[in-house]
C-alpha positions in Angstrom: 80.6 131.3 121.2 79.3 127.9 120.2 77.0 127.3 117.2 75.0 124.1 117.6 73.4 123.4 114.2 72.3 120.4 112.2 74.2 119.2 109.0 73.0 118.8 105.5 74.0 115.1 105.1 75.4 113.0 107.8 75.1 109.5 109.2 75.5 110.9 112.6 72.6 113.2 112.1 70.4 110.4 111.0 71.3 108.3 114.0 70.7 111.2 116.4 67.3 112.0 114.9 66.4 108.3 115.0 67.5 108.0 118.6 65.5 111.1 119.7 62.4 109.8 117.9 62.6 106.4 119.5 63.3 107.9 122.9 60.4 110.2 122.6 58.1 107.4 121.6 59.3 105.0 124.2 59.2 107.6 127.0 55.8 109.0 126.0 54.3 105.6 125.4 55.4 104.5 128.8 53.6 107.5 130.3 50.2 107.0 128.7 50.5 103.2 128.9 50.5 103.0 132.7 47.7 101.5 134.6 44.6 103.5 135.6 45.9 103.9 139.1 49.0 105.8 138.0 49.3 109.0 140.0 52.4 111.0 138.9 52.1 113.7 141.6 50.4 113.0 144.9 47.7 115.6 145.5 49.2 116.6 148.9 52.5 117.5 147.3 51.2 119.1 144.1 51.8 122.7 145.3 55.5 122.0 145.6 55.8 121.4 141.9 56.2 124.9 140.7 58.9 127.5 139.9 59.2 130.0 142.7 60.6 132.7 140.4 60.4 135.4 143.2 62.6 133.3 145.4 65.0 131.8 142.8 65.4 135.0 140.7 63.8 138.4 141.2 61.3 139.5 143.9 59.8 141.9 141.4 60.5 143.4 138.0 62.4 146.3 139.5 65.0 143.8 140.7 65.2 142.3 137.2 65.7 145.7 135.8 68.6 146.3 138.2 70.4 143.3 136.6 69.7 144.7 133.1 71.1 148.1 134.2 74.2 146.5 135.7 74.8 144.5 132.5 74.6 147.7 130.4 77.0 149.5 132.8 79.5 146.6 132.7 79.1 146.4 128.9 80.2 150.1 128.6 83.3 149.4 130.8 84.1 146.3 128.7 83.8 148.1 125.4 86.3 150.8 126.6 88.7 148.1 127.7 88.6 145.7 124.8 91.0 147.6 122.4 93.8 147.2 124.9 92.6 144.0 126.6 95.7 141.9 125.8 98.3 144.7 126.1 99.1 143.7 129.7 98.3 141.0 132.3 96.4 143.6 134.3 94.2 144.6 131.4 93.6 141.0 130.4 92.6 140.1 133.9 90.2 143.1 134.1 88.6 142.1 130.8 88.1 138.5 131.9 86.6 139.5 135.2 84.2 141.8 133.4 83.4 139.0 131.0 82.7 136.7 133.8 80.3 139.2 135.6 78.6 139.9 132.3 78.1 136.2 131.7 76.5 135.5 135.1 74.1 138.4 134.5 73.3 137.2 131.0 72.7 133.7 132.1 70.4 134.6 135.0 68.3 136.9 132.8 68.1 134.4 130.0 67.1 131.5 132.3 64.5 133.7 134.0 63.0 134.7 130.6 62.9 131.1 129.4 61.1 130.0 132.5 58.6 132.8 132.3 57.9 131.9 128.7 57.7 128.1 129.6 55.1 128.8 132.3 53.1 131.1 130.0 54.0 131.2 126.3 52.3 134.6 126.0 54.7 136.1 128.6 57.6 137.0 126.3 58.7 140.4 127.4 61.5 139.1 129.7 62.5 136.5 127.2 62.8 139.1 124.4 64.9 141.5 126.5 67.1 138.6 127.6 67.7 137.5 123.9 68.9 141.1 123.1 71.3 140.9 126.1 72.5 137.4 125.0 73.4 138.8 121.5 75.3 141.7 123.1 77.2 139.3 125.4 78.0 136.9 122.5 79.4 139.9 120.5 81.6 140.9 123.4 82.8 137.4 123.9 83.7 137.1 120.2 85.7 140.3 120.3 87.7 139.3 123.4 88.2 135.8 122.0 89.7 137.2 118.8 92.0 139.4 120.8 93.3 136.4 122.8 93.7 134.4 119.6 95.9 137.1 118.1 98.6 136.5 120.7 101.5 134.3 120.1 102.2 131.4 122.5 105.1 133.3 124.0 103.0 136.4 124.5 100.3 134.4 126.3 102.7 132.6 128.5 104.3 135.9 129.4 101.0 137.3 130.5 100.2 134.2 132.6 103.6 134.5 134.3 103.0 138.2 135.1 99.7 137.5 136.9 99.0 134.4 138.9 95.4 135.6 139.1 95.0 134.7 135.4 95.5 131.0 136.3 91.8 130.6 137.0 91.1 131.5 133.3 93.9 129.3 131.8 91.5 126.7 130.4 89.2 129.3 128.9 92.2 131.0 127.2 93.5 127.7 125.9 90.0 126.7 124.6 89.6 130.0 122.8 93.0 129.6 121.2 92.1 126.1 120.1 89.3 127.6 118.0 91.7 130.0 116.2 91.5 128.4 112.8 87.7 128.1 113.2 87.1 131.8 114.0 86.2 134.5 111.4 87.1 138.1 111.4 85.7 140.7 113.9 83.1 141.8 111.3 82.1 138.2 110.5 81.7 137.1 114.1 79.9 140.2 115.2 77.4 139.8 112.3 76.9 136.2 113.1 76.0 136.9 116.7 73.4 139.5 115.6 71.9 137.1 113.0 71.7 134.1 115.4 67.9 134.1 115.5 67.3 134.6 111.7 69.8 131.9 111.0 67.8 129.5 113.2 64.1 129.8 112.1 63.3 126.7 114.1 63.7 128.4 117.4 61.4 128.5 120.4 59.6 131.6 119.2 58.7 129.9 115.9 57.7 126.7 117.8 55.4 128.5 120.2 53.9 130.6 117.4 53.1 127.5 115.4 51.7 125.8 118.4 49.3 128.7 119.0 47.6 127.9 115.6 47.3 124.2 116.1 44.2 122.6 117.7 44.8 119.5 119.7 42.5 120.1 122.7 41.8 117.6 125.4 39.4 118.0 128.3 40.4 117.2 131.8 37.6 118.0 134.3 36.5 121.6 133.5 39.8 122.4 131.8 40.4 122.4 128.0 44.1 121.9 127.3 46.0 122.2 124.0 48.5 119.3 123.6 50.7 121.4 121.4 51.5 123.8 124.2 54.4 122.5 126.3 53.0 123.5 129.7 49.5 122.2 128.9 50.8 119.0 127.3 52.7 118.3 130.5 49.4 118.5 132.5 47.9 116.1 130.0 50.7 113.6 130.5 50.1 113.9 134.3 46.5 112.9 134.1 45.5 109.8 136.0 43.3 108.6 133.2 45.2 106.6 130.7 42.7 107.4 127.9 43.3 111.1 128.4 47.1 110.7 128.2 46.8 108.6 125.0 44.3 111.0 123.4 46.6 114.0 124.1 49.6 112.1 122.6 47.8 111.1 119.4 46.2 114.5 118.9 49.5 116.2 119.3 51.1 114.1 116.6 48.1 114.7 114.2 48.3 118.4 114.8 52.0 118.5 113.9 51.3 116.4 110.8 48.7 119.0 109.7 51.5 121.6 109.4 54.2 119.3 108.3 55.1 121.5 105.3 55.9 124.5 107.5 57.8 122.5 110.1 59.8 120.9 107.3 60.6 124.2 105.6 61.8 125.7 108.9 63.9 122.7 109.7 65.4 122.6 106.2 66.3 126.3 106.4 67.9 125.7 109.8 70.1 123.0 108.3 71.1 125.1 105.4 72.0 128.0 107.6 73.8 125.7 110.0 76.1 124.3 107.3 76.8 127.7 105.8 78.0 129.0 109.2 80.0 125.8 109.9 81.7 126.0 106.5 82.5 129.7 107.2 84.3 128.4 110.3 86.3 125.8 108.3 84.3 122.8 109.2 82.9 120.3 106.6 79.4 120.5 108.2 77.6 121.4 111.3 77.9 118.0 113.0 81.7 118.2 112.8 81.5 121.7 114.3 79.3 120.5 117.1 81.4 117.5 118.0 84.6 119.6 117.9 83.1 122.1 120.3 82.4 119.2 122.8 85.8 117.5 122.3 84.1 114.5 120.9 85.0 112.1 118.1 82.3 110.5 115.8 83.3 107.1 117.1 82.5 108.1 120.6 79.0 109.3 119.6 78.4 106.1 117.6 79.3 104.0 120.6 77.0 106.0 122.9 74.1 105.8 120.5 74.6 102.0 120.1 74.5 101.6 123.8 71.2 103.4 124.0 69.9 101.2 121.2 71.2 97.9 122.8 69.5 98.8 126.1 66.2 100.2 124.8 64.3 97.8 127.0 65.7 99.6 130.1 64.3 102.9 128.9 60.8 101.3 128.6 61.0 99.9 132.1 
C-alpha cells in the first residue's frame, strides 16, 4: 500500500511543482499557439478517438456487477485464510493467489469507474463503488503484508523452499519485508486505508465538485463548453481556431484564481495529512516516503529535473 503525498517543506517539492507548472505552461501554450491551420484530429478519423468501454471492459452493467460479486466472494475466502496465511507454504501460496485475483478485479473496476467519470463527471456511481472496493483491497493487502513482515528471514526462506510456486511472488515478498520498519500496526494500517479519502481532500471528487461551480465558458459553434471541466477543456484545446484555444486557456486560469482560497486550503490540508501519515511510518516527510517507495534517491530526482530544465526548448518544439 503506497501513500503518495506532498511534504510540508522540501526543496524537492518546490522543484517538482515548478517543473509541473512550467511543463503545463509550455505544453498548453504550444497548443493554442499553433497556426490557424492546425487540425489535431482529422475529421475522417474523429470517431476513432473514444473509449469503447463495452469492448474494453463490460458489455453492460450486469457484467460489471459480476466482477463486484466475484470480488466479494474472494474477499470472504481471503478473510478466512488470513489468520493462518503464513503458517505453511500452501497457505501462503493460496493467500497470494487470492490477493492477485482480487487485485486484478479491483484494478479493472477502478479504471472503469475513473474512465466513466472522466467522460462524464456526473457519472459517479461506478467510481464510488470502485473506491469502496479499493479501500477493502488495500485493507486486505495491509493485513497480508503485516503477516509476511512478522516472519523471520529463516522462516520465509523455508516457506520458499517448500513451494517452488512461491518463486513468482519472491520480489513482492521481499518488497513487503523491506517496508517492515515503515509499517504500523494492523489497527493503524486498517484505519489509514479507510481514511485515505478524508486524508486527501484534494482528490478528484473535490476537483470535479469545484469545477462544477466555476464559470469559464467558451463557445465553439453551437456548443458552450466549460474550460474547468477536463473533458470539455480537451475539446477546447482541439479547436482549430487559435483564438478559441487561447481564450479557453486564459478563462480556465482566471476561474481557478477566483477560488484560490479554497484550492489553497485543500492543498494545505493534503500536505499536512501527508506528512502526518509519513511521520507515522517513520519517514521525515512525504517526499522521503514517496522516493523510498520508488527506490529513488533525491540526487536521482534532482538530475532528472535538471535535464528537463536544460532541454526545455525541446518540450516547446
